[in-house]
Each structure stands twice: as structure tokens, then as C-alpha cells.
PDB file of N, CA, C, O and CB in Angstrom:
ATOM      1  N   UNK A   1     139.615  95.370 107.161  1.00  0.00           N
ATOM      2  CA  UNK A   1     138.781  96.567 106.238  1.00  0.00           C
ATOM      3  C   UNK A   1     137.442  95.268 105.993  1.00  0.00           C
ATOM      4  O   UNK A   1     136.239  95.373 106.232  1.00  0.00           O
ATOM      5  CB  UNK A   1     139.900  97.350 104.281  1.00  0.00           C
ATOM      6  N   UNK A   2     138.258  94.023 105.406  1.00  0.00           N
ATOM      7  CA  UNK A   2     136.854  93.156 105.032  1.00  0.00           C
ATOM      8  C   UNK A   2     135.984  92.893 106.276  1.00  0.00           C
ATOM      9  O   UNK A   2     134.788  92.677 106.079  1.00  0.00           O
ATOM     10  CB  UNK A   2     137.213  91.599 104.372  1.00  0.00           C
ATOM     11  N   UNK A   3     136.466  92.888 107.557  1.00  0.00           N
ATOM     12  CA  UNK A   3     135.252  92.850 108.566  1.00  0.00           C
ATOM     13  C   UNK A   3     134.695  94.093 108.417  1.00  0.00           C
ATOM     14  O   UNK A   3     133.528  94.027 108.030  1.00  0.00           O
ATOM     15  CB  UNK A   3     135.590  92.588 110.111  1.00  0.00           C
ATOM     16  N   UNK A   4     135.123  95.229 108.589  1.00  0.00           N
ATOM     17  CA  UNK A   4     134.052  96.508 108.388  1.00  0.00           C
ATOM     18  C   UNK A   4     133.186  96.430 107.215  1.00  0.00           C
ATOM     19  O   UNK A   4     132.114  97.003 107.406  1.00  0.00           O
ATOM     20  CB  UNK A   4     134.795  97.907 108.216  1.00  0.00           C
ATOM     21  N   UNK A   5     133.309  95.925 106.111  1.00  0.00           N
ATOM     22  CA  UNK A   5     132.417  95.599 105.267  1.00  0.00           C
ATOM     23  C   UNK A   5     131.227  94.959 105.400  1.00  0.00           C
ATOM     24  O   UNK A   5     130.143  95.376 104.990  1.00  0.00           O
ATOM     25  CB  UNK A   5     132.894  95.105 104.608  1.00  0.00           C
ATOM     26  N   UNK A   6     131.464  93.813 106.051  1.00  0.00           N
ATOM     27  CA  UNK A   6     130.970  92.812 106.013  1.00  0.00           C
ATOM     28  C   UNK A   6     129.821  93.366 107.407  1.00  0.00           C
ATOM     29  O   UNK A   6     128.604  93.202 107.490  1.00  0.00           O
ATOM     30  CB  UNK A   6     132.112  91.517 106.067  1.00  0.00           C
ATOM     31  N   UNK A   7     130.608  93.932 108.207  1.00  0.00           N
ATOM     32  CA  UNK A   7     129.575  94.179 109.376  1.00  0.00           C
ATOM     33  C   UNK A   7     128.381  95.640 108.759  1.00  0.00           C
ATOM     34  O   UNK A   7     127.213  95.720 109.142  1.00  0.00           O
ATOM     35  CB  UNK A   7     130.718  94.714 111.080  1.00  0.00           C
ATOM     36  N   UNK A   8     128.938  96.496 107.922  1.00  0.00           N
ATOM     37  CA  UNK A   8     127.864  97.289 107.457  1.00  0.00           C
ATOM     38  C   UNK A   8     127.062  96.633 106.366  1.00  0.00           C
ATOM     39  O   UNK A   8     125.977  97.171 106.141  1.00  0.00           O
ATOM     40  CB  UNK A   8     128.369  98.559 107.002  1.00  0.00           C
ATOM     41  N   UNK A   9     127.452  95.322 105.465  1.00  0.00           N
ATOM     42  CA  UNK A   9     126.809  95.026 105.169  1.00  0.00           C
ATOM     43  C   UNK A   9     125.247  94.146 105.848  1.00  0.00           C
ATOM     44  O   UNK A   9     124.026  94.219 105.708  1.00  0.00           O
ATOM     45  CB  UNK A   9     127.556  94.812 104.573  1.00  0.00           C
ATOM     46  N   UNK A  10     125.985  93.558 106.411  1.00  0.00           N
ATOM     47  CA  UNK A  10     124.879  93.059 107.715  1.00  0.00           C
ATOM     48  C   UNK A  10     123.733  94.109 108.338  1.00  0.00           C
ATOM     49  O   UNK A  10     122.573  93.909 108.698  1.00  0.00           O
ATOM     50  CB  UNK A  10     125.848  92.677 109.128  1.00  0.00           C
ATOM     51  N   UNK A  11     124.541  95.282 108.310  1.00  0.00           N
ATOM     52  CA  UNK A  11     123.682  96.066 109.193  1.00  0.00           C
ATOM     53  C   UNK A  11     122.386  96.361 107.927  1.00  0.00           C
ATOM     54  O   UNK A  11     121.178  96.299 108.157  1.00  0.00           O
ATOM     55  CB  UNK A  11     124.625  97.651 109.935  1.00  0.00           C
ATOM     56  N   UNK A  12     123.020  96.687 106.589  1.00  0.00           N
ATOM     57  CA  UNK A  12     122.004  96.813 105.705  1.00  0.00           C
ATOM     58  C   UNK A  12     121.188  95.671 105.595  1.00  0.00           C
ATOM     59  O   UNK A  12     120.017  95.928 105.315  1.00  0.00           O
ATOM     60  CB  UNK A  12     122.465  97.147 104.525  1.00  0.00           C
ATOM     61  N   UNK A  13     121.381  94.864 105.691  1.00  0.00           N
ATOM     62  CA  UNK A  13     120.259  93.446 105.733  1.00  0.00           C
ATOM     63  C   UNK A  13     119.598  93.331 106.769  1.00  0.00           C
ATOM     64  O   UNK A  13     118.605  92.615 106.900  1.00  0.00           O
ATOM     65  CB  UNK A  13     120.831  92.042 105.667  1.00  0.00           C
ATOM     66  N   UNK A  14     120.277  94.287 107.900  1.00  0.00           N
ATOM     67  CA  UNK A  14     119.099  93.721 108.981  1.00  0.00           C
ATOM     68  C   UNK A  14     118.151  95.025 109.080  1.00  0.00           C
ATOM     69  O   UNK A  14     117.328  95.055 109.995  1.00  0.00           O
ATOM     70  CB  UNK A  14     119.796  93.223 110.750  1.00  0.00           C
ATOM     71  N   UNK A  15     118.237  96.133 108.147  1.00  0.00           N
ATOM     72  CA  UNK A  15     117.194  97.243 107.997  1.00  0.00           C
ATOM     73  C   UNK A  15     116.187  96.796 107.432  1.00  0.00           C
ATOM     74  O   UNK A  15     115.149  97.250 107.914  1.00  0.00           O
ATOM     75  CB  UNK A  15     117.552  98.370 107.295  1.00  0.00           C
ATOM     76  N   UNK A  16     115.997  95.827 106.295  1.00  0.00           N
ATOM     77  CA  UNK A  16     114.699  95.712 105.782  1.00  0.00           C
ATOM     78  C   UNK A  16     113.908  94.713 106.969  1.00  0.00           C
ATOM     79  O   UNK A  16     112.778  94.846 107.439  1.00  0.00           O
ATOM     80  CB  UNK A  16     114.766  95.053 104.146  1.00  0.00           C
ATOM     81  N   UNK A  17     114.920  93.702 107.250  1.00  0.00           N
ATOM     82  CA  UNK A  17     114.054  93.036 108.336  1.00  0.00           C
ATOM     83  C   UNK A  17     113.533  93.297 109.550  1.00  0.00           C
ATOM     84  O   UNK A  17     112.722  92.579 110.134  1.00  0.00           O
ATOM     85  CB  UNK A  17     114.479  92.234 108.629  1.00  0.00           C
ATOM     86  N   UNK A  18     114.089  94.544 110.032  1.00  0.00           N
ATOM     87  CA  UNK A  18     113.489  95.315 111.147  1.00  0.00           C
ATOM     88  C   UNK A  18     112.074  95.887 110.778  1.00  0.00           C
ATOM     89  O   UNK A  18     111.024  95.815 111.416  1.00  0.00           O
ATOM     90  CB  UNK A  18     114.451  96.493 111.542  1.00  0.00           C
ATOM     91  N   UNK A  19     112.374  96.538 109.435  1.00  0.00           N
ATOM     92  CA  UNK A  19     110.843  97.069 108.938  1.00  0.00           C
ATOM     93  C   UNK A  19     109.845  96.222 108.645  1.00  0.00           C
ATOM     94  O   UNK A  19     108.711  96.455 109.063  1.00  0.00           O
ATOM     95  CB  UNK A  19     110.850  97.800 107.749  1.00  0.00           C
ATOM     96  N   UNK A  20     110.146  95.025 107.824  1.00  0.00           N
ATOM     97  CA  UNK A  20     109.021  94.179 107.720  1.00  0.00           C
ATOM     98  C   UNK A  20     108.565  93.766 109.067  1.00  0.00           C
ATOM     99  O   UNK A  20     107.369  93.855 109.343  1.00  0.00           O
ATOM    100  CB  UNK A  20     109.318  93.011 106.887  1.00  0.00           C
ATOM    101  N   UNK A  21     109.621  93.220 110.123  1.00  0.00           N
ATOM    102  CA  UNK A  21     109.042  93.021 111.268  1.00  0.00           C
ATOM    103  C   UNK A  21     108.164  93.942 111.960  1.00  0.00           C
ATOM    104  O   UNK A  21     107.252  93.565 112.695  1.00  0.00           O
ATOM    105  CB  UNK A  21     109.883  92.762 111.957  1.00  0.00           C
ATOM    106  N   UNK A  22     108.452  95.172 111.716  1.00  0.00           N
ATOM    107  CA  UNK A  22     107.260  96.093 112.294  1.00  0.00           C
ATOM    108  C   UNK A  22     105.896  96.229 111.467  1.00  0.00           C
ATOM    109  O   UNK A  22     104.832  96.360 112.071  1.00  0.00           O
ATOM    110  CB  UNK A  22     107.809  97.577 112.431  1.00  0.00           C
ATOM    111  N   UNK A  23     105.954  96.194 110.096  1.00  0.00           N
ATOM    112  CA  UNK A  23     104.957  96.096 109.383  1.00  0.00           C
ATOM    113  C   UNK A  23     104.122  94.592 109.635  1.00  0.00           C
ATOM    114  O   UNK A  23     102.924  94.442 109.395  1.00  0.00           O
ATOM    115  CB  UNK A  23     105.481  96.361 108.016  1.00  0.00           C
ATOM    116  N   UNK A  24     105.020  93.550 110.160  1.00  0.00           N
ATOM    117  CA  UNK A  24     103.962  92.240 110.146  1.00  0.00           C
ATOM    118  C   UNK A  24     103.208  92.467 111.342  1.00  0.00           C
ATOM    119  O   UNK A  24     102.003  92.282 111.515  1.00  0.00           O
ATOM    120  CB  UNK A  24     104.680  90.629 110.208  1.00  0.00           C
ATOM    121  N   UNK A  25     104.069  92.892 112.147  1.00  0.00           N
ATOM    122  CA  UNK A  25     103.436  93.373 113.841  1.00  0.00           C
ATOM    123  C   UNK A  25     102.157  94.316 113.871  1.00  0.00           C
ATOM    124  O   UNK A  25     101.309  94.284 114.762  1.00  0.00           O
ATOM    125  CB  UNK A  25     104.691  94.388 114.777  1.00  0.00           C
ATOM    126  N   UNK A  26     102.141  95.118 112.823  1.00  0.00           N
ATOM    127  CA  UNK A  26     100.852  95.971 112.662  1.00  0.00           C
ATOM    128  C   UNK A  26      99.589  95.452 112.119  1.00  0.00           C
ATOM    129  O   UNK A  26      98.456  95.471 112.599  1.00  0.00           O
ATOM    130  CB  UNK A  26     101.121  97.026 111.846  1.00  0.00           C
ATOM    131  N   UNK A  27     100.081  94.939 110.904  1.00  0.00           N
ATOM    132  CA  UNK A  27      99.227  94.088 110.255  1.00  0.00           C
ATOM    133  C   UNK A  27      98.546  92.718 111.299  1.00  0.00           C
ATOM    134  O   UNK A  27      97.333  92.515 111.352  1.00  0.00           O
ATOM    135  CB  UNK A  27     100.147  93.569 108.978  1.00  0.00           C
ATOM    136  N   UNK A  28      99.505  91.926 112.027  1.00  0.00           N
ATOM    137  CA  UNK A  28      98.845  91.352 112.960  1.00  0.00           C
ATOM    138  C   UNK A  28      98.144  91.925 114.123  1.00  0.00           C
ATOM    139  O   UNK A  28      97.373  91.160 114.703  1.00  0.00           O
ATOM    140  CB  UNK A  28      99.549  90.650 113.315  1.00  0.00           C
ATOM    141  N   UNK A  29      98.233  92.803 114.454  1.00  0.00           N
ATOM    142  CA  UNK A  29      97.496  93.633 115.405  1.00  0.00           C
ATOM    143  C   UNK A  29      96.360  93.871 114.846  1.00  0.00           C
ATOM    144  O   UNK A  29      95.414  93.351 115.437  1.00  0.00           O
ATOM    145  CB  UNK A  29      98.094  94.843 115.800  1.00  0.00           C
ATOM    146  N   UNK A  30      95.998  94.713 113.544  1.00  0.00           N
ATOM    147  CA  UNK A  30      95.125  94.723 112.707  1.00  0.00           C
ATOM    148  C   UNK A  30      93.999  93.536 112.662  1.00  0.00           C
ATOM    149  O   UNK A  30      92.841  93.515 113.081  1.00  0.00           O
ATOM    150  CB  UNK A  30      95.817  94.844 111.647  1.00  0.00           C
ATOM    151  N   UNK A  31      94.763  92.594 112.013  1.00  0.00           N
ATOM    152  CA  UNK A  31      94.032  91.208 111.825  1.00  0.00           C
ATOM    153  C   UNK A  31      93.435  90.664 113.011  1.00  0.00           C
ATOM    154  O   UNK A  31      92.346  90.090 112.977  1.00  0.00           O
ATOM    155  CB  UNK A  31      94.957  90.143 111.329  1.00  0.00           C
ATOM    156  N   UNK A  32      94.200  90.846 114.205  1.00  0.00           N
ATOM    157  CA  UNK A  32      93.557  90.265 115.392  1.00  0.00           C
ATOM    158  C   UNK A  32      92.281  90.953 116.050  1.00  0.00           C
ATOM    159  O   UNK A  32      91.380  90.402 116.682  1.00  0.00           O
ATOM    160  CB  UNK A  32      94.581  90.201 116.400  1.00  0.00           C
ATOM    161  N   UNK A  33      92.471  92.586 115.671  1.00  0.00           N
ATOM    162  CA  UNK A  33      91.538  93.391 116.478  1.00  0.00           C
ATOM    163  C   UNK A  33      90.329  92.910 115.090  1.00  0.00           C
ATOM    164  O   UNK A  33      89.474  92.269 115.701  1.00  0.00           O
ATOM    165  CB  UNK A  33      92.086  95.431 116.859  1.00  0.00           C
ATOM    166  N   UNK A  34      89.983  92.934 113.836  1.00  0.00           N
ATOM    167  CA  UNK A  34      88.821  92.432 113.068  1.00  0.00           C
ATOM    168  C   UNK A  34      88.636  91.191 113.104  1.00  0.00           C
ATOM    169  O   UNK A  34      87.551  90.812 112.663  1.00  0.00           O
ATOM    170  CB  UNK A  34      88.827  92.711 111.827  1.00  0.00           C
ATOM    171  N   UNK A  35      89.276  90.493 113.452  1.00  0.00           N
ATOM    172  CA  UNK A  35      88.969  88.952 114.120  1.00  0.00           C
ATOM    173  C   UNK A  35      88.098  89.000 115.392  1.00  0.00           C
ATOM    174  O   UNK A  35      87.014  88.439 115.555  1.00  0.00           O
ATOM    175  CB  UNK A  35      90.426  88.162 114.602  1.00  0.00           C
ATOM    176  N   UNK A  36      88.947  89.970 116.482  1.00  0.00           N
ATOM    177  CA  UNK A  36      88.237  89.713 118.032  1.00  0.00           C
ATOM    178  C   UNK A  36      86.585  90.755 117.948  1.00  0.00           C
ATOM    179  O   UNK A  36      85.518  90.602 118.542  1.00  0.00           O
ATOM    180  CB  UNK A  36      89.655  90.530 119.636  1.00  0.00           C
ATOM    181  N   UNK A  37      87.016  91.726 116.995  1.00  0.00           N
ATOM    182  CA  UNK A  37      85.947  92.794 117.498  1.00  0.00           C
ATOM    183  C   UNK A  37      84.365  92.077 117.290  1.00  0.00           C
ATOM    184  O   UNK A  37      83.447  92.303 118.078  1.00  0.00           O
ATOM    185  CB  UNK A  37      86.115  94.382 116.465  1.00  0.00           C
ATOM    186  N   UNK A  38      84.202  90.948 115.776  1.00  0.00           N
ATOM    187  CA  UNK A  38      82.844  90.578 115.871  1.00  0.00           C
ATOM    188  C   UNK A  38      82.510  89.510 116.911  1.00  0.00           C
ATOM    189  O   UNK A  38      81.403  89.314 117.413  1.00  0.00           O
ATOM    190  CB  UNK A  38      82.418  90.141 114.589  1.00  0.00           C
ATOM    191  N   UNK A  39      83.679  88.832 117.160  1.00  0.00           N
ATOM    192  CA  UNK A  39      83.431  87.850 118.381  1.00  0.00           C
ATOM    193  C   UNK A  39      82.910  88.565 119.645  1.00  0.00           C
ATOM    194  O   UNK A  39      82.061  87.996 120.331  1.00  0.00           O
ATOM    195  CB  UNK A  39      84.804  87.095 118.793  1.00  0.00           C
ATOM    196  N   UNK A  40      83.432  89.932 120.031  1.00  0.00           N
ATOM    197  CA  UNK A  40      83.106  90.248 121.186  1.00  0.00           C
ATOM    198  C   UNK A  40      81.729  90.743 121.039  1.00  0.00           C
ATOM    199  O   UNK A  40      80.856  90.471 121.863  1.00  0.00           O
ATOM    200  CB  UNK A  40      84.025  91.113 121.762  1.00  0.00           C
ATOM    201  N   UNK A  41      81.517  91.505 119.942  1.00  0.00           N
ATOM    202  CA  UNK A  41      80.237  91.785 119.378  1.00  0.00           C
ATOM    203  C   UNK A  41      79.312  90.842 119.634  1.00  0.00           C
ATOM    204  O   UNK A  41      78.347  91.056 120.368  1.00  0.00           O
ATOM    205  CB  UNK A  41      80.279  91.958 118.065  1.00  0.00           C
ATOM    206  N   UNK A  42      79.569  89.571 118.966  1.00  0.00           N
ATOM    207  CA  UNK A  42      78.377  88.737 118.940  1.00  0.00           C
ATOM    208  C   UNK A  42      78.029  88.170 120.795  1.00  0.00           C
ATOM    209  O   UNK A  42      76.982  88.170 121.443  1.00  0.00           O
ATOM    210  CB  UNK A  42      78.797  87.277 117.697  1.00  0.00           C
ATOM    211  N   UNK A  43      79.206  87.813 121.094  1.00  0.00           N
ATOM    212  CA  UNK A  43      79.324  87.692 122.679  1.00  0.00           C
ATOM    213  C   UNK A  43      78.506  88.398 123.716  1.00  0.00           C
ATOM    214  O   UNK A  43      78.049  87.932 124.760  1.00  0.00           O
ATOM    215  CB  UNK A  43      80.559  88.068 123.028  1.00  0.00           C
ATOM    216  N   UNK A  44      78.403  89.670 123.208  1.00  0.00           N
ATOM    217  CA  UNK A  44      77.760  91.059 123.686  1.00  0.00           C
ATOM    218  C   UNK A  44      76.295  90.731 123.403  1.00  0.00           C
ATOM    219  O   UNK A  44      75.489  90.580 124.321  1.00  0.00           O
ATOM    220  CB  UNK A  44      78.325  92.540 122.803  1.00  0.00           C
ATOM    221  N   UNK A  45      75.952  90.619 122.058  1.00  0.00           N
ATOM    222  CA  UNK A  45      74.866  90.253 121.679  1.00  0.00           C
ATOM    223  C   UNK A  45      73.945  89.100 122.390  1.00  0.00           C
ATOM    224  O   UNK A  45      72.760  89.109 122.726  1.00  0.00           O
ATOM    225  CB  UNK A  45      75.153  90.014 120.545  1.00  0.00           C
ATOM    226  N   UNK A  46      74.877  88.191 122.476  1.00  0.00           N
ATOM    227  CA  UNK A  46      74.231  86.809 123.414  1.00  0.00           C
ATOM    228  C   UNK A  46      73.983  87.402 124.509  1.00  0.00           C
ATOM    229  O   UNK A  46      72.837  87.268 124.938  1.00  0.00           O
ATOM    230  CB  UNK A  46      75.204  85.427 123.779  1.00  0.00           C
ATOM    231  N   UNK A  47      74.757  88.067 125.143  1.00  0.00           N
ATOM    232  CA  UNK A  47      74.804  87.992 126.942  1.00  0.00           C
ATOM    233  C   UNK A  47      73.427  88.949 127.177  1.00  0.00           C
ATOM    234  O   UNK A  47      72.676  88.696 128.119  1.00  0.00           O
ATOM    235  CB  UNK A  47      76.589  88.882 127.870  1.00  0.00           C
ATOM    236  N   UNK A  48      73.141  90.127 126.201  1.00  0.00           N
ATOM    237  CA  UNK A  48      72.150  90.831 126.704  1.00  0.00           C
ATOM    238  C   UNK A  48      70.965  90.245 126.255  1.00  0.00           C
ATOM    239  O   UNK A  48      69.923  90.627 126.789  1.00  0.00           O
ATOM    240  CB  UNK A  48      72.239  92.154 126.408  1.00  0.00           C
ATOM    241  N   UNK A  49      70.911  89.340 125.326  1.00  0.00           N
ATOM    242  CA  UNK A  49      69.683  88.414 124.678  1.00  0.00           C
ATOM    243  C   UNK A  49      69.359  87.726 126.042  1.00  0.00           C
ATOM    244  O   UNK A  49      68.227  87.661 126.522  1.00  0.00           O
ATOM    245  CB  UNK A  49      70.157  87.163 123.255  1.00  0.00           C
ATOM    246  N   UNK A  50      70.628  87.161 126.670  1.00  0.00           N
ATOM    247  CA  UNK A  50      70.434  85.921 127.681  1.00  0.00           C
ATOM    248  C   UNK A  50      69.795  86.295 128.558  1.00  0.00           C
ATOM    249  O   UNK A  50      68.918  85.541 128.980  1.00  0.00           O
ATOM    250  CB  UNK A  50      71.522  85.291 128.285  1.00  0.00           C
ATOM    251  N   UNK A  51      70.029  87.876 129.299  1.00  0.00           N
ATOM    252  CA  UNK A  51      69.055  88.394 130.295  1.00  0.00           C
ATOM    253  C   UNK A  51      67.839  88.911 130.405  1.00  0.00           C
ATOM    254  O   UNK A  51      67.398  89.220 131.512  1.00  0.00           O
ATOM    255  CB  UNK A  51      69.426  89.051 130.729  1.00  0.00           C
TER     256      UNK A  51
END
């Protein structure tokens, strides 16, 4: 009985961790996109000016 309650407790603890992990992944993807997009734009701009 004790191990069963411990198992359910671990399950409940892991749910927020999974949600946070997904949110962090989304935030990281958006951040990397917002960081990469201006870099790509500036590189494209310099490339057009160079030709």
C-alpha cells in the first residue's frame, strides 16, 4: 500500500515537470527563432548588397 501511494505521488510530481519541460521547449524555440531571424535577415541583406 505504501509503495502504491509513493508511485501515485511520483506520478503527480512528474506531471508539472513534463508541462514545464514542454513550455521551456516552446519558449526556447521561440527565442531561438527571434534571435536567428534578424541574423538571417542581416546576412541576406549584406549578401544582396555584396552582389
